[in-house]
N, C-alpha and C positions, 0 to 999 in steps of 0.2 A: 429514457431510463436513467435513473441516478445510481451511481455506484457507491462504494463504501465511504467516499469522501463527502458525499452529499451534493455533488455537483454533476451536471451532465457533461459529456465530452465536448459538446458544442460550447457550453459555457466556459470551460477551461481554455478552449482554443481562442474564442472570439471575445470573451469577457462579458457576454450578454446572454441572457436566457433566450432560448429560441421561442419566438411567438408564433403559435399556430393560428390559423384563421378561426379556430374554435374559441381560442382564448381572447379575452379583451383586457389584457394587462398593459399598463404603461410603466416603463422603467422609471425610477425616481430620477436617474441621471438625465434621461430624455426630458422629463418634466422640468427640471431645473434649466436646461438649455432653452426650452420653449418659453419659460416664464421670463427669462432675461434675454430679450432679442438683441441687446447691444453686445452680447458676447461674440467675440470674433471666432473665426474657425480655429485659430491656434489655441485659444482658451478652451474651446469646446473639445478639441483633440486632447489637450492637457488634462481636462476633467475626465475624459474617457480613459486615459492612461492611468490616472490615479485610481479610478474605479477598478480597472483591470488588475492593478497591483494589489488592491485590497482583496479582490476575488481570489487571486492566486495565493495570497497569504492565508486566507480563510481555508482554501483547499489544502494547503500544506499542513495547517494546524489540525484539520479534520483527519488527514491521512495519518499524522503522528498519533492522534488519539485512537484511531482504529488499530494501528500497529500495537499500541500499548494494550488495548483490550484483547487482541489476539495473543500477545505474549503472556498475559495473565492466564488466559484459558489454557495455553500450552503448558505453562509452568505448573498448573494444577495436576497435570497427568504425568509429568516427568518425575521419576523417582531417582534420587541420587544413589549411585553405586559406589560401595566402598570395597576395595580389594585389599587383601592381605597376602603375605607370602604363603605359598603352598596351595592357593586357590586354583581351581581349574577354570579356564576361560576359553571361549571360542573366538576365533578370528573371522570377521566378516570378509568374504572374498568379493571385492568390488568388481573384479574382472568378469565374474560369472553373472553379474546383474544386467548384462546387455540383452537386448531382444534377440531372439533366435538361438540362444545357447542350448536350450532344451529344458523341458520342465522337470526332468528327473535328476539334473545335475545339482549337487548340493551347493548352497550359498554360503556355507560355513566351512572353515578349514578346521581339521581335527583339534581336540583340546590341547591347550598349552598350560603349563604350570607357571604361576607367577613366582619369579625368583627375587625381584626387587620392586618395591613400591616407591614411586617418586611423588613428590608433592606437586 
């Protein structure tokens, strides 16, 4: 299952796509190593590390793009609030938002009058 980054958890950990018996895919990195038999184990390991770094970079870029899309969607629904002196506001009681407090206890503390507006 792919998540929002477009990579599977297996691919993020091991740097390779999980190959199931049903699939018949050959990774391009494996193909390069097989085509060049004179490649030493150190060079093959180095190529795998480069491929892993590229995969992680791609995952980080996909994650950033996903976060930007989520932020744009969230910002569409947020309405800026402008307060002025004399307005009545409610204060959210964070202590009563715990589980088991009771469903009839109010989550807001009585209205307050705005005395001074700060920038």
